[in-house]
GUTIDREN-530219 format. One record per atom (N, C-alpha, C): z, y, x; residue number from 1. Coordinates in steps of 0.001 Angstrom, whole numbers, plus 524288, in hexadecimal, padded with zeros to 5 digits. Layout:
// GUTIDREN-530219
Z;Y;X;NUM
...
***
This chain:
// GUTIDREN-530219
447DB;40C1D;363B9;1
445ED;41132;36297;1
448C1;413B7;35DE4;1
449FD;4106F;35A19;2
44C95;4128A;35580;2
451FD;414A2;356D2;2
4547D;41256;35AC7;3
45996;41466;35C63;3
4590E;419A9;35F13;3
454C9;41A9A;361C3;4
4540B;41F78;364A7;4
452F1;423FC;360E3;4
44FEB;42317;35CEF;5
44E73;42752;35959;5
4532B;429A6;35696;5
456A3;42671;35445;6
45B2B;428DE;351D2;6
45EB4;42BB3;355CB;6
45F12;429A5;35AA1;7
4622C;42C17;35EA4;7
46014;4317B;35FF4;7
45AFC;43203;3606F;8
45892;43700;36184;8
4597F;43AA0;35CD9;8
4590B;43884;35839;9
459F2;43BA7;35393;9
45F8F;43D94;3534F;9
4633E;43A3C;354C2;10
468B9;43BDC;354B5;10
469AC;4401B;358BA;10
46744;43F8A;35D32;11
467FA;44397;36137;11
465D1;448CF;35F51;11
46154;448BF;35CE5;12
45F10;44DA0;35ACF;12
4629B;44FD5;356AE;12
46494;44C80;35347;13
4681B;44E39;34F35;13
46D24;45063;35177;13
46F30;44DD0;3557E;14
473EF;44FB2;35800;14
472E7;4550E;35AAE;14
46E53;45584;35D0C;15
46CFB;45A79;35F81;15
46C81;45ECD;35B62;15
46A0E;45D78;356DE;16
469B2;4615B;352B1;16
46F16;462E8;350AB;16
4726C;45EF3;34FF4;17
477BD;45FF2;34E13;17
47A9D;46352;35206;17
479F1;46208;356FA;18
47C81;4650D;35AFA;18
47A93;46AC0;35AEA;18
4757D;46B5C;35A85;19
4734E;470A6;35A51;19
47525;47376;35574;19
474EB;470C6;35110;20
476D0;4732F;34C25;20
47C95;47499;34C9B;20
47F8E;4710C;34EF5;21
48521;4721A;34F8E;21
48618;476D2;35301;21
4830F;47735;35743;22
483AE;47BA2;35AC6;22
4822D;480C3;35808;22
47DE2;48095;3552B;23
47C27;48546;35251;23
48038;486B7;34E33;23
4821E;482DA;34B57;24
4861D;483ED;34761;24
48B08;48634;349D8;24
48C86;4840A;34E37;25
49132;48608;350E2;25
49051;48B9D;352DA;25
48BA6;48CA2;354EF;26
48A6C;491E2;356BC;26
48A92;495CF;35249;26
4885D;49450;34DDD;27
4885A;497CC;34939;27
48DDE;498A1;3475B;27
49100;49485;34749;28
4966A;494F7;3459A;28
49979;4989D;34940;28
498B7;497EE;34E55;29
49B61;49B5E;35218;29
49991;4A0FB;351A6;29
49490;4A1BF;350C6;30
49294;4A718;34FFC;30
49508;4A983;34B26;30
49593;4A66C;34702;31
49814;4A863;34245;31
49DBA;4A9D9;34333;31
4A081;4A67A;3461B;32
4A5F5;4A7C3;3475A;32
4A65A;4AC9C;34AC9;32
4A299;4AD2B;34E65;33
4A288;4B1C3;351C7;33
4A1C8;4B6AF;34E92;33
49E32;4B686;34AF9;34
49D49;4BB17;34784;34
4A22D;4BC4A;34455;34
4A4BB;4B841;3424C;35
4A980;4B920;33F4A;35
4ADC0;4BB8C;342A9;35
4AE48;4B9B3;34784;36
4B22E;4BBDF;34B02;36
4B0E6;4C189;34C6B;36
4ABDF;4C2C2;34D28;37
4AA52;4C823;34E4F;37
4AB94;4CBBA;349B1;37
4AA9F;4C9D4;344FD;38
4ABC8;4CCDE;3404C;38
4B19A;4CDC2;33FD5;38
4B4A8;4C9AC;340D1;39
4BA54;4CA18;340AC;39
4BC48;4CE10;344B8;39
4BA17;4CDDD;34960;40
4BB82;4D191;34D7F;40
4BA12;4D71E;34BED;40
4B585;4D7C8;349A3;41
4B3DA;4DD06;347ED;41
4B785;4DF1B;343BC;41
4B913;4DBBF;3401C;42
4BCBB;4DD78;33BFF;42
4C1F2;4DF1D;33E61;42
4C3E1;4DBF5;34203;43
4C8D8;4DD15;34473;43
4C89A;4E232;34779;43
4C470;4E302;34A6E;44
4C3DF;4E7CC;34D77;44
4C347;4EC89;349EE;44
4C05E;4EBDE;345A2;45
4BFBF;4F02D;341F6;45
4C4FE;4F1AF;33F95;45
4C810;4EDC8;33E21;46
4CD40;4EEE9;33BE7;46
4D0B8;4F1A3;33FDE;46
4D09C;4EFE7;344C3;47
4D3C5;4F267;348CF;47
4D205;4F818;349B1;47
4CCEF;4F8E5;349D5;48
4CAF0;4FE33;34A99;48
4CC5C;501B7;345FD;48
4CC11;4FF8C;34142;49
4CD69;50292;33CAF;49
4D32C;50404;33CB4;49
4D687;50041;33E27;50
4DC2A;5017D;33E82;50
4DD25;505BC;3428A;50
4DA7F;5057C;346F2;51
4DB2A;50982;34AF5;51
4D95B;50ED7;348FA;51
4D4F8;50EF6;34639;52
4D2EE;513E7;3443F;52
4D68E;51634;3401E;52
4D87F;512EB;33C99;53
4DC1B;514C9;33895;53
4E120;516B7;33B11;53
4E2FD;513D5;33EF6;54
4E7C7;51585;341A1;54
4E711;51AD1;34435;54
4E29F;51B7F;346B3;55
4E18D;52091;34940;55
4E14E;524E8;34538;55
4DECB;523F5;340C8;56
4DE37;527F7;33CC8;56
4E393;5294C;33A64;56
4E6B8;5255D;33959;57
4EBE8;5265C;33715;57
4EF48;52952;33AE5;57
4EF3F;527A0;33FD4;58
4F252;52A58;343CA;58
4F0A4;53004;34442;58
4EB9D;530E8;34462;59
4E99E;5363A;344C2;59
4EB2B;5399E;34020;59
4EAB7;53771;33B6E;60
4EC00;53A69;336C5;60
4F1CF;53BCA;33696;60
4F51A;537F8;337C1;61
4FABC;538ED;337AE;61
4FC3A;53D18;33BD3;61
4F9E9;53C8B;3404A;62
4FB1B;5404E;34479;62
4F96C;545CB;342FF;62
4F4CC;54643;340C2;63
4F2C3;54B70;33F39;63
4F63E;54DE1;33B13;63
4F78E;54AF9;33708;64
4FAC6;54D3B;332DD;64
50046;54E97;334D0;64
5028E;54B3D;337FC;65
507C5;54C63;33A0E;65
507D7;55136;33D7D;65
50404;55199;340EF;66
503B0;55613;3446C;66
50299;55B16;34142;66
4FF34;55AB2;33D7A;67
4FDFB;55F59;33A50;67
502CD;56140;3376A;67
505D1;55DC0;33515;68
50A7E;55F5C;3323C;68
50E67;561EA;335FB;68
50F48;55F88;33A6D;69
512F5;561BA;33E30;69
51127;5670D;34002;69
50C27;56776;34162;70
50A32;56C60;34380;70
50A35;570BE;33F6E;70
508FF;56F88;33AA3;71
50919;5739B;33696;71
50E9F;575AC;335F1;71
51263;57220;335D2;72
517CD;573F7;33555;72
51985;57726;33A0E;72
517E1;5755F;33EB2;73
51957;57840;34377;73
516BB;57D97;34397;73
511CF;57DBF;34232;74
50EE6;582B8;34251;74
51181;586A2;33E8D;74
5128A;58500;339F3;75
514DD;58890;33609;75
51A1D;58A80;3380A;75
51D33;58705;33A28;76
52267;58891;33C10;76
52205;58C7D;3407D;76
51EB7;58B73;34449;77
51E71;58ED1;348E8;77
51BB2;593EE;347C0;77
5177E;593B9;344B2;78
514BD;5989D;34377;78
51868;59C5D;3408B;78
51B99;59A49;33D30;79
51F56;59D9B;33A72;79
5238F;59FAA;33E36;79
52513;59C7E;34203;80
52962;59DFC;34583;80
527A3;5A1B1;349E8;80
522C5;5A169;34BA8;81
520E1;5A485;35005;81
51EB1;5A9AB;34DFC;81
51FF7;5ADFF;350D2;82
51E37;5B30B;34EDD;82
51858;5B3FF;34FAE;82
515E3;5B2F0;3542B;83
51036;5B376;3543B;83
50DB8;5AE8D;351BF;83
50CAB;5AEDC;34CE5;84
50AC7;5AA3B;349F2;84
5059D;5A826;34C22;84
50245;5ABA2;34DFC;85
4FD39;5A9DA;3500A;85
4FDEC;5A665;354CF;85
501D7;5A784;35819;86
502D0;5A467;35CC4;86
504C1;59EEE;35B46;86
50814;59EC4;35772;87
50A02;599B1;35591;87
50599;5967E;35326;87
50248;59904;3502D;88
4FDEF;59644;34DC6;88
4FA25;59440;351F2;88
4F928;59767;355FF;89
4F5BE;595B7;35A48;89
4F814;59117;35D37;89
4FD0C;59143;35E3A;90
4FFAF;58CEC;360D9;90
4FF31;587E0;35DC7;90
4FFD5;58842;358AE;91
4FF58;5838D;3556D;91
4F9C3;581AE;354EE;91
4F616;5854E;3552D;92
4F0A7;583A7;35518;92
4EF6F;5804F;359F0;92
4F182;581F6;35E74;93
4F0C0;57F02;36347;93
4F37F;579B5;362DA;93
4F817;579A7;360B2;94
4FB08;574CC;36003;94
4F807;57109;35C5A;94
4F61D;57314;35807;95
4F2FB;56FDF;3546A;95
4EE31;56D81;35732;95
4EBB2;570A4;35A56;96
4E711;56EC8;35D2F;96
4E878;56A72;360FB;96
4ECF3;56B19;363BC;97
4EEA3;566FD;36772;97
4EFF5;561E9;3649D;97
4F294;56248;3603C;98
4F3F7;55DA3;35D38;98
4EF1F;55AF2;35B13;98
4EB7B;55E12;35928;99
4E6A6;55BD8;35718;99
4E38B;5591E;35B67;99
4E36C;55B6D;36008;100
4E0C0;55902;36471;100
4E341;553DA;36604;100
4E86F;5539D;3661E;101
4EB31;54ED5;3676D;101
4EA23;54A99;3635C;101
4EA3F;54C15;35E73;102
4E92A;54849;35A4B;102
4E395;54648;35A8A;102
4DFED;549B6;35BA6;103
4DA7D;54815;35C13;103
4D9CE;54459;360B3;103
4DC6D;54584;3650D;104
4DC0D;54212;369A1;104
4DE49;53CB7;3686A;104
4E2A5;53C79;365B2;105
4E4F0;53771;3643B;105
4E166;53462;36087;105
4DF20;5370D;35CBA;106
4DBB3;5346F;358FD;106
4D6C5;53269;35BB5;106
4D497;5356D;35F4B;107
4CFED;533B0;36224;107
4D12E;52EFB;36591;107
4D5C1;52EEB;367EF;108
4D767;52A80;36B1F;108
4D7B1;52582;367FA;108
4D9CD;525D4;3634B;109
4DA16;5213D;35FDF;109
4D4BD;51FAF;35DD9;109
4D179;52363;35CBC;110
4CC3E;52230;35AB5;110
4C8F1;51F88;35EDA;110
4C99C;520DB;363BF;111
4C68B;51E65;367F9;111
4C7EC;518B2;368A2;111
4CCB8;5172C;3672C;112
4CE59;511BC;367C1;112
4CC01;50E41;36399;112
4C9A8;51068;35FAA;113
4C755;50D4B;35B7C;113
4C1FB;50B61;35D5C;113
4C161;5064E;35DC5;114
4BC6B;50409;35F7F;114
4BAE2;4FF8D;35BD3;114
4B81B;500CD;357B4;115
4B6EC;4FCD8;353E2;115
4B356;4F88D;355F0;115
4B4E0;4F3AD;35509;116
4B1AF;4EF10;3562D;116
4B011;4EE7B;35BD4;116
4B321;4F09A;35F68;117
4B1BF;4F046;364E4;117
4B1AA;4EA8F;366C4;117
4B5A5;4E798;36560;118
4B5D5;4E213;36721;118
4B1B1;4DED7;36479;118
4B0CB;4DFD4;35F71;119
4ACCD;4DCDE;35CA1;119
4A774;4DDEA;35EFC;119
4A63C;4E2CA;36011;120
4A131;4E419;36274;120
4A098;4E168;367B8;120
4A4A9;4E152;36AD1;121
4A47C;4DED4;36FE3;121
4A396;4D8F1;36F68;121
4A660;4D660;36BDC;122
4A5CC;4D0BA;36B62;122
4A06E;4CF56;36932;122
49E43;4D289;365C3;123
49910;4D16F;363B3;123
49510;4D1F2;36813;123
495A1;4D5E3;36B6C;124
49222;4D66F;36FDD;124
4927A;4D1A9;3736D;124
49747;4CFE0;37460;125
497F9;4CB45;377B0;125
49578;4C677;3752D;125
49604;4C5EC;36FFB;126
493BB;4C17F;36D3F;126
48DBF;4C190;36D9B;126
48B8E;4C62D;36D19;127
485D5;4C6A7;36D69;127
483F7;4C544;372E2;127
486C8;4C724;376E2;128
4854E;4C5D4;37C44;128
485C5;4BFFD;37D42;128
489F0;4BD97;37B4B;129
48AAC;4B7F0;37BD1;129
4862A;4B506;37941;129
484B3;4B6A9;3747B;130
48076;4B40E;371A4;130
47B57;4B4A9;3748D;130
47A52;4B936;376D1;131
47584;4BA0E;379D8;131
47568;4B660;37E86;131
479DD;4B5FE;38141;132
47A09;4B276;385BD;132
4792C;4ACD2;38415;132
47B66;4AB57;37FB1;133
47AAA;4A5FA;37DCF;133
474F0;4A4ED;37C6A;133
4727D;4A8AD;379EA;134
46CF4;4A802;3785D;134
4695F;4A7CA;37D08;134
46A4B;4AB26;380F0;135
466EB;4AB12;38593;135
467E3;4A62E;388C4;135
46CAC;4A442;388D9;136
46DE7;49F62;38BAF;136
46B57;49AC4;388EE;136
46B89;49A93;383B3;137
46944;4964C;380C4;137
46352;49677;380E6;137
46128;49B22;38169;138
45B69;49BA0;3817A;138
45920;49976;3868C;138
45C1D;4994F;38AAD;139
45A35;49766;38FB3;139
459C1;491BE;38F58;139
***
């Protein structure tokens, strides 16, 4: 009988160790998962920020370059053309067309900015996986 009692005790201890080990491993993996999600969020935020800054710089450079060119062109042509009002009207239409093209380009670049899209998706997947694991374990 004395041999059986320690054997049962060892089995219980081994089961506790196994359970503790599994719980510790699960907690460790959850911690690593959170760290990876944070790393992914940082990376996506940096990429989105770079895209936004690039779009802003491109837009500003384009606007200033076009404005300088158009001002010089307007002054030159208005002085050269005898009906000054017609030349001014023509340049007003040209300015409007250039502004519309610049706005369309800027909007196109702004639409491509999608902050944390991949991180949000992976977190949703992780939550769904955890729910499935919990419902499976509860059965």
